[in-house]
N, C-alpha and C positions, 0 to 999 in steps of 0.2 A: 169347548165340550158342552160345557151349559146352553149355551145358546143355540147348539145343535141339538139339544134334547128340548130343550123348547119349541122351537122349529119343527120339529120331529113329532112333537105332540100335535103341534096344530096342522102338519100333515093328517096327522093319526084321525084325528078330527072330522078334517074332512072329506074323510074315506078315501087317502090317498098312504098311508101308513103302512104299517107291518103286516095287518089284516091284509091289504089288497095287494101285497106282494110276496105275502106267502105260499101261493101258487110258482112263481117264480124261483122263489127259496128252497124250498124243500126240498133235504137231503135227497140223494138219488136211494133208487130202492123203495121209498117211502110211498105207499098205497095211493094218498094221495096226489102226490106227482105222479105217477103212472094214469092216474083217471083224470090227467088236466091238462089237456092242449100245449103244445110247445110254446112258448113267447113269441108274439109278432112282431117284430123290426118296425121300429115308427116310420121308415121310409119305404116299408109295402102296405102302409095304410092307403086307404083313398083318402083323397080329399074329404069326402063330407064324414067320412068317419073319425080324422084328423079335427075337423070343425066340430064335431058333435065333444068329443075329449077336451077340448077348448073352451067350448061355451060356459060352462058354469064358473069357470075361470074371468072369464069375461063379463058375466053378469055380477058376477061380485064385486069385482073392479070399477063396475059402472054405479054402484051402489053404494062404494065407500067414501069417506072423507078423502080428502088428500092429504092427512094424515096418515091414515091407514092404506093408502094406495103407496106410499111411501115405504112406510113398515112391511107391506108385501113385497116392495119392491127388492129391499133394502135385504129382508130373509129369503128370496129366490137369490138373491144374486150369493147370498152367505152358504147355501147349499149348492149352488152349483161349485164353491170354491175350495167344498167338502174333498176330500181324497175317498176312496169308494169304502175302505177300512172304517173311516169316520162317519162317512154315512152310515155302515153297519151299526157301528156301535151306538150312534143314535137311533135305530129303530129296534135294537135289545133293550135300551133304555124306554123308549115307550112302551114295549111289550111290558118288561119289569112295573113299570107307573099303571099300565091297564089290568095287570093280575095283582096287584098288591089290593090290601086290604085299608079301610078309611084311616087306621092305625099310624097302618106303614107307610102311605101315602104323605101323611100329618109328620112323621121321622124326616122323610123323604124334601118334604118342602123345607123344612130346617135348616138342614145339613145343605142345600140350595142356598138358600137364605146366607148363611156363615159362610158361604164359601165367594158370593159377591159380594159380603162387606169385606172381606179379606182380600177380593182382589180390590175394590175401592181403594182399602188402605197402602196399597204395592203403588198405587196410579197416586196417590196424594190426594185422592178426591176428598 
């Protein structure tokens, strides 16, 4: 779950997080949702539109070191392995982080570090 939140935070920083998805996830009857057109399925996008969406990722990949590329690939595979519910929880965590004060973020960071240490201890590291 923690890795999920970290990845979700990275997506949000890249403009692919909850804010970018809010129009698609707005509850029915919401005025913002009523003003937003329905989501377009990937399969119905033109090749040019698909290329335009993929281009920023390709550029980041080309600029990345081999270690950064491996980390990007690992995170993408991890995200793909998550269930829809796990992704929903990750997005909610990103929203909580985004809305948190600096003091709240410090407490969240400390709690995350404690959980990481507990996991390491359980694995015997």
